[in-house]
Every structure is written in structure tokens, then in C-alpha cells.
N, C-alpha and C positions, 0 to 999 in steps of 0.2 A: 253880832246882830244877824239874826236869821229871818229873812223875809222872802217874799215870792221872787224878787229880783235875783236873788242868789240861785234860784231854781230854774231860771231861764236857760234853755239849752243854747249853746254856742253864742252866749251874749257878747263876748269880746269880738268875735268874728262878725256878728251881725252889726255891732256898733261901727266897726271899721267899714263894712260894706255900705251902711247907711250914710256915713260921712262922704263916701265917694258919690253916692246917688244924689245927695243934696248939693254937692259941688257941681255936678253936671247940670242940675236944674238951675243953680245960681248963674252959671255961665250961659245956658241956652234959653231958659224960660220954657213956656209951653208953646205948642203950635207945630212941632216937627213930627215926622213919622217915627214909629218905633225903631226903625233901623238906624236913624240918626242918633237916637238916644243910646242904642246898644253900642254902636261904634265909639261914641264919646265915653260911655261908661267903661268900655274895655280899655281905652287910653288912660282913664283916671285910675282904674284898678292897677294897671301897670305902674303908674307913677307912685302909687301907694304900696307897691310890692304885695298886693293881694293876689294869691294864686287863683286862676280861674280857667275854665274851659268854655269856649263859645260853641253854641250849636251842638252840644254833646248829644249823641244819639243813644236811645234806649229802645230795646225790643219791646213790642207790645205782644203779650201772649193772650190767646183765647183757649181756655181749657187746656193750658199747658203747651199749646202749639204756637210758635211764632207766626205773626201775621206779616204780610209784605209791608204793611204800613209801619213806619217807625215814628217814634216821638223824638223831636229835637228840642232839648231845653235851651232857652235863650242863653242862660249862663248857669254854670255850676261853680261856686266858689269854695275853696278849701276842700274840695272833693266831698262836701257834705251839705251845702246849702244851695238849693235850687232857686234861681231868680226867674220870674216870669214878668216881662216888661210889657206895659200897656201905655198908650197915649190916647186915652179916652176921656170923655167929660166926667164920668164917674164909674167906679168899680161896682159891679153888680154880682148877684149870686152865681151867674153863669161863669164869671171869671174865677170866683172862689172854687166852684165845682171843678173847673178845668185844672187848677193848680193842685187840688186834692187828688185828682186822677193822675196827674203827672208825678206826684209824690209816691202814690201807690205803685205806679209802673217802675219808677226809678229805684224804689227801696230807700229813698232818703227820708229823713225825719222832719226837716225844716224847709219851708218854702217862704220866699219873700215875694209878695205880689206888689209890684211897683207900678205906680201910675204917674207918668209925666204930663198928663193931659189937663190937669187943673191949673187955672190961672193964678192961684195964690201960692201954691207950693207943691212939690212932689209928695206923694203919699206912699207909705210902705205898710202893708199888712203882713203880720207874721201868721203863717199857717203851719200848725204843728200836727204831725201824724202821731 
């Protein structure tokens, strides 16, 4: 069977990460700061043996020259999936533009834009470069 699901990049890894995200939300619900969700998610990723780097730094270049400003990704899992965590009422186009820029800077192909701020459930948007 050949369908679009078979063409999803890093689908197994994404599925594992999303399981950890939903477990954190199940435990905490909404209403906390992003930092609380990040620390909790890090603990859950460890429990699930999902490799990650927290606050991974990337250089920002302007016309090939590095800036003093650096970008810190909330999390990078499996050395190839960037996670940007939010705790807001709703994700908007500014958040999507932000993660697109982060993907461009990092050279990674897949970003997961995660929002813990909704009262019903955590949401995860896949952003592919």
C-alpha cells in the first residue's frame, strides 16, 4: 500500500515524540509556563529513551557572517527534529514563521510546533522545509 503516510519524513520518530508530548499534557494539563512543559517533556523523553538536546545553540548568519545573536532551539530530538514549545491560547502565523526561520538557520528539515496552552489538549503542527 503506497499512500502519503508512507512519505512522511521521520514518521516513527515524530510518533514517539508526540506520545511523550501528549503524556506530559495528560499529567499537567494547561496553565503552566513553557519552561515547566520543557522540563517535564525532557523527563518524559528520557523515560522513553528518545535522544534529545535541550537549548541547542545555532549560529545566525547575515550574508555569511555570524551574528553575536544565537538561536537556541527548545529541543532537538534524534539530531533531526526541532521542537518549538509554546503555552499560548492559540498558535498563529508568527509562531509558524518563527519555526520556519529556525529550521532555515539550523539546516533541519522537520519542526514540531507544540502548544500546551489549549484547555482541551496539546497540539502539534508539523512544519517541513
